[in-house]
C-alpha positions as CSV (number, residue, x, y, z in Angstrom):
1,M,29.8,-33.9,45.4
2,A,33.1,-32.9,46.8
3,L,32.3,-34.1,50.3
4,L,33.2,-37.8,49.8
5,P,36.6,-37.1,48.0
6,V,37.5,-34.6,50.8
7,I,36.7,-37.2,53.5
8,M,38.8,-39.8,51.7
9,V,41.7,-37.4,51.4
10,I,41.5,-36.6,55.1
11,I,41.3,-40.3,56.1
12,F,44.0,-41.7,53.7
13,K,46.3,-38.6,53.4
14,Y,46.2,-36.4,56.5
15,I,45.4,-38.8,59.4
16,P,48.3,-41.2,58.5
17,M,50.7,-38.3,58.7
18,Y,51.1,-38.9,62.4
19,G,53.2,-41.9,61.3
20,I,56.1,-39.6,60.5
21,L,56.7,-39.5,64.3
22,I,58.6,-42.8,64.0
23,A,61.4,-40.9,62.2
24,F,62.2,-39.5,65.7
25,K,61.5,-42.7,67.7
26,N,63.1,-46.1,68.3
27,Y,60.0,-47.6,66.7
28,K,58.9,-51.1,67.8
29,S,55.9,-52.5,66.0
30,A,54.7,-54.3,69.2
31,K,54.6,-51.0,71.1
32,G,53.2,-48.9,68.2
33,V,53.9,-45.3,67.3
34,W,52.9,-43.7,70.6
35,G,54.4,-46.5,72.8
36,S,57.9,-46.4,71.2
37,K,60.6,-44.4,72.9
38,W,61.9,-41.1,71.5
39,L,65.4,-41.1,70.1
40,D,68.3,-39.5,71.9
41,P,69.3,-37.3,70.1
42,L,66.0,-36.7,68.4
43,F,67.5,-36.4,64.9
44,K,69.6,-39.5,65.3
45,N,68.3,-41.2,62.1
46,F,68.9,-38.0,60.0
47,I,72.5,-37.8,61.4
48,T,73.0,-41.5,60.5
49,F,71.9,-41.0,57.0
50,F,74.1,-37.9,56.4
51,K,77.1,-39.8,57.9
52,N,76.5,-42.6,55.4
53,V,79.5,-42.7,53.0
54,N,77.1,-43.1,50.0
55,C,74.7,-40.4,51.2
56,W,75.6,-37.6,48.7
57,Q,76.1,-40.0,45.9
58,I,72.6,-41.4,46.4
59,I,71.2,-37.8,46.6
60,W,73.1,-36.9,43.4
61,N,71.8,-40.0,41.6
62,T,68.2,-39.2,42.6
63,F,68.5,-35.5,41.6
64,R,70.1,-36.4,38.2
65,V,67.5,-39.0,37.4
66,G,64.6,-36.7,38.5
67,A,66.0,-33.5,36.8
68,L,66.6,-35.2,33.4
69,T,63.2,-37.0,33.6
70,L,61.5,-33.6,34.2
71,L,63.6,-31.9,31.4
72,F,62.5,-34.4,28.7
73,T,59.1,-35.7,29.9
74,F,57.5,-32.3,30.7
75,P,57.8,-30.5,27.3
76,A,57.2,-33.7,25.3
77,P,53.3,-33.8,25.9
78,I,53.1,-30.0,25.2
79,I,54.8,-30.4,21.8
80,F,52.8,-33.5,21.0
81,A,49.5,-31.7,21.9
82,V,50.4,-28.8,19.7
83,L,51.3,-31.1,16.8
84,L,48.0,-33.0,17.2
85,N,46.1,-29.8,17.3
86,E,47.6,-28.8,13.9
87,L,46.4,-32.0,12.3
88,R,43.4,-31.4,9.9
89,G,42.2,-35.0,9.4
90,K,39.9,-35.8,12.4
91,T,40.0,-39.6,11.9
92,Y,43.7,-39.7,11.7
93,K,44.0,-37.3,14.6
94,K,41.8,-39.6,16.8
95,V,43.7,-42.7,15.8
96,V,47.1,-41.2,16.7
97,Q,45.8,-39.8,19.9
98,T,44.3,-43.1,21.0
99,V,47.4,-45.1,20.1
100,S,49.6,-42.6,22.1
101,Y,47.6,-43.5,25.3
102,I,48.4,-47.2,25.1
103,P,51.9,-47.1,26.6
104,H,50.6,-45.4,29.7
105,F,48.6,-48.5,30.7
106,I,51.6,-50.9,30.3
107,S,52.9,-52.2,33.6
108,V,56.3,-51.0,34.7
109,V,57.3,-54.6,35.1
110,V,56.5,-55.2,31.4
111,I,58.3,-52.0,30.4
112,C,61.4,-53.1,32.3
113,S,61.2,-56.5,30.7
114,M,61.0,-54.9,27.3
115,L,64.0,-52.6,28.0
116,N,66.0,-55.6,29.2
117,G,65.2,-57.5,26.0
118,F,65.7,-54.5,23.7
119,G,69.0,-53.6,25.4
120,S,70.6,-57.0,25.0
121,T,73.2,-57.6,22.4
122,S,70.6,-59.3,20.1
123,G,67.8,-56.8,21.0
124,L,66.0,-54.1,19.0
125,F,68.2,-51.2,20.2
126,N,71.4,-53.0,19.0
127,D,69.7,-53.8,15.6
128,I,69.2,-50.1,15.2
129,R,72.8,-49.4,16.2
130,E,74.0,-51.9,13.7
131,L,72.0,-50.3,10.9
132,L,73.7,-47.0,11.8
133,G,77.1,-48.6,11.6
134,M,77.7,-48.9,15.3
135,A,78.9,-51.9,17.3
136,R,76.6,-54.1,19.3
137,V,76.9,-53.6,23.1
138,D,75.1,-55.0,26.1
139,M,73.1,-51.9,27.2
140,N,72.0,-53.6,30.4
141,N,75.6,-54.0,31.5
142,G,76.7,-51.2,33.8
143,S,75.1,-47.8,34.0
144,K,76.2,-46.1,30.8
145,Y,72.9,-46.5,29.0
146,F,70.6,-46.4,32.1
147,L,69.5,-42.8,31.8
148,L,68.9,-43.1,28.1
149,M,66.6,-46.1,28.5
150,Y,65.0,-44.8,31.7
151,V,64.2,-41.3,30.4
152,G,63.4,-42.5,26.9
153,S,60.9,-45.0,28.1
154,A,59.3,-42.4,30.5
155,V,58.8,-40.1,27.5
156,W,57.3,-42.9,25.4
157,Q,55.0,-43.9,28.3
158,G,53.8,-40.4,29.2
159,I,53.7,-38.3,26.1
160,G,50.2,-39.3,25.0
161,W,48.6,-39.4,28.4
162,G,50.2,-36.1,29.4
163,S,48.9,-34.4,26.3
164,I,45.2,-34.8,27.4
165,M,45.2,-31.7,29.6
166,Y,46.9,-29.5,27.0
167,L,44.4,-30.7,24.3
168,S,41.6,-29.9,26.6
169,A,43.0,-26.4,27.1
170,L,43.4,-26.0,23.3
171,S,39.8,-27.0,22.7
172,N,38.8,-23.7,24.4
173,V,40.7,-21.5,21.9
174,D,38.3,-19.1,20.1
175,T,38.3,-20.2,16.4
176,S,37.8,-16.6,15.3
177,L,41.4,-15.9,16.4
178,Y,42.6,-18.2,13.7
179,D,40.4,-16.5,11.1
180,V,41.9,-13.1,12.2
181,A,45.4,-14.5,12.1
182,N,44.8,-15.9,8.5
183,I,43.6,-12.4,7.4
184,D,46.8,-10.9,8.9
185,G,48.9,-13.5,7.0
186,A,50.2,-15.3,10.1
187,N,52.0,-18.5,9.5
188,R,51.7,-21.6,11.7
189,W,54.5,-20.8,13.9
190,Q,53.1,-17.3,14.6
191,K,49.7,-18.8,15.4
192,I,51.3,-21.2,17.9
193,K,53.3,-18.4,19.5
194,N,50.5,-15.8,19.7
195,I,47.4,-18.0,20.1
196,I,48.1,-21.5,21.2
197,W,50.9,-20.8,23.7
198,P,49.1,-18.0,25.7
199,T,46.1,-20.4,26.0
200,I,48.0,-23.4,27.5
201,M,50.5,-21.3,29.5
202,P,48.4,-21.3,32.7
203,T,48.0,-25.1,32.6
204,T,51.6,-25.5,31.8
205,T,52.7,-23.3,34.7
206,V,50.6,-25.1,37.3
207,L,51.7,-28.6,36.1
208,L,55.4,-27.5,36.1
209,I,55.1,-26.2,39.7
210,M,53.6,-29.6,40.7
211,N,56.2,-31.6,38.7
212,V,59.2,-29.7,40.2
213,G,58.2,-31.2,43.6
214,N,58.7,-34.7,42.2
215,V,62.4,-34.2,41.2
216,L,63.5,-36.3,44.1
217,N,60.6,-38.8,43.8
218,S,62.0,-40.9,41.0
219,D,60.1,-44.1,40.0
220,Y,62.0,-46.3,42.4
221,T,60.1,-49.4,41.2
222,K,61.4,-48.9,37.7
223,V,65.0,-48.2,38.9
224,L,64.8,-51.3,41.1
225,L,63.7,-53.5,38.2
226,M,66.5,-52.0,36.0
227,Q,69.2,-52.7,38.5
228,N,71.5,-55.8,38.2
229,D,74.8,-57.0,39.7
230,T,76.8,-54.8,37.3
231,N,75.1,-51.5,38.1
232,R,73.3,-51.7,41.4
233,S,75.9,-49.7,43.4
234,E,75.8,-46.9,40.7
235,L,72.1,-46.7,40.3
236,E,71.1,-46.4,44.0
237,V,68.5,-43.6,44.5
238,I,66.7,-42.5,47.6
239,G,63.6,-44.5,46.7
240,T,65.5,-47.8,46.3
241,F,67.6,-46.9,49.5
242,V,64.4,-46.4,51.5
243,Y,62.9,-49.7,50.1
244,Q,66.1,-51.6,51.0
245,K,66.3,-50.2,54.6
246,G,62.6,-50.1,55.3
247,I,61.0,-53.2,53.6
248,V,64.0,-55.5,53.2
249,E,66.0,-54.7,56.4
250,G,63.0,-53.6,58.6
251,K,64.5,-50.3,59.7
252,F,61.2,-48.5,59.7
253,S,62.4,-45.4,61.7
254,Y,65.5,-44.9,59.6
255,S,63.7,-45.3,56.3
256,T,60.9,-42.9,57.4
257,A,63.5,-40.3,58.4
258,V,65.1,-40.5,54.9
259,N,61.7,-40.2,53.2
260,L,60.7,-37.3,55.4
261,F,63.9,-35.5,54.4
262,V,62.9,-36.0,50.7
263,S,59.4,-34.7,51.4
264,I,60.8,-31.6,53.0
265,I,63.0,-30.9,50.0
266,C,60.1,-31.5,47.6
267,F,58.0,-29.0,49.6
268,I,60.7,-26.4,49.4
269,L,61.0,-26.9,45.6
270,V,57.3,-26.5,45.1
271,F,57.1,-23.5,47.4
272,G,60.1,-21.9,45.6
273,A,58.7,-22.6,42.1
274,N,55.4,-21.1,43.1
275,M,57.1,-18.0,44.6
276,I,59.0,-17.5,41.3
277,T,55.9,-17.9,39.3
278,R,54.0,-15.4,41.5
279,K,56.7,-12.8,40.9
280,V,56.7,-13.4,37.2
281,N,52.9,-13.8,36.7
282,P,50.7,-13.8,39.8
283,E,47.7,-15.2,37.9
284,N,49.4,-18.4,37.1
285,S,50.7,-19.3,40.6
286,L,49.0,-22.0,42.7
287,W,48.5,-19.7,45.7
């Protein structure tokens, strides 16, 4: 059963990896990867990127967006799964769980259109601000409210879908443990701390290690759609930079080099997170 997926991974993930060679070549599509000449010096594209006056600002923007997204979107599904697990009404629990999945299937284009409408001076967000006694502002103007809307929408979209794994892990909890806890007079918080958390901790650790590697891989499509003339220069991230240089300007070698740099950093982050986990608890590490 695993043979076909393994073959697909090899064909679509490993074989195309030879394409990273164009990061070190003066790539010409007519000559192909192997026919294009090597750069002199070999790391010319990397040097060009680091000499870019906006280089460190782009890296900082990418890291800031990725770190804040991880900080808020990672624990949200865990908390939601624990809260769902504490619900006693099965019908209500299933309804809430099903409704929470819906945002995950909404297109990022639709999400950004909603944010654009809600963030306008006559939009929903400003209606809420007015109810709270705050002045109406154009939240789409500039970058002041970008992170709030970006991260908030990411939490809303992923909280239900992300809770599936944790709910699956919680379904394996031995119900007799709850009975023993009730006899001992444990409250709900003590049950969560001593029964639920140890059960989902291995799953949580593995997912955290994998998500740490995506800190520099922000959703560039979403960022691109949220950009406008008032904030484009302030919201540039590596993903949008690679899109601009590679797709729009056709600088395939340069954009590949920048993306390769991101991949290396992401690998280091995953490797480092796994090393730390292995020292703390070897059973929960990936390798």
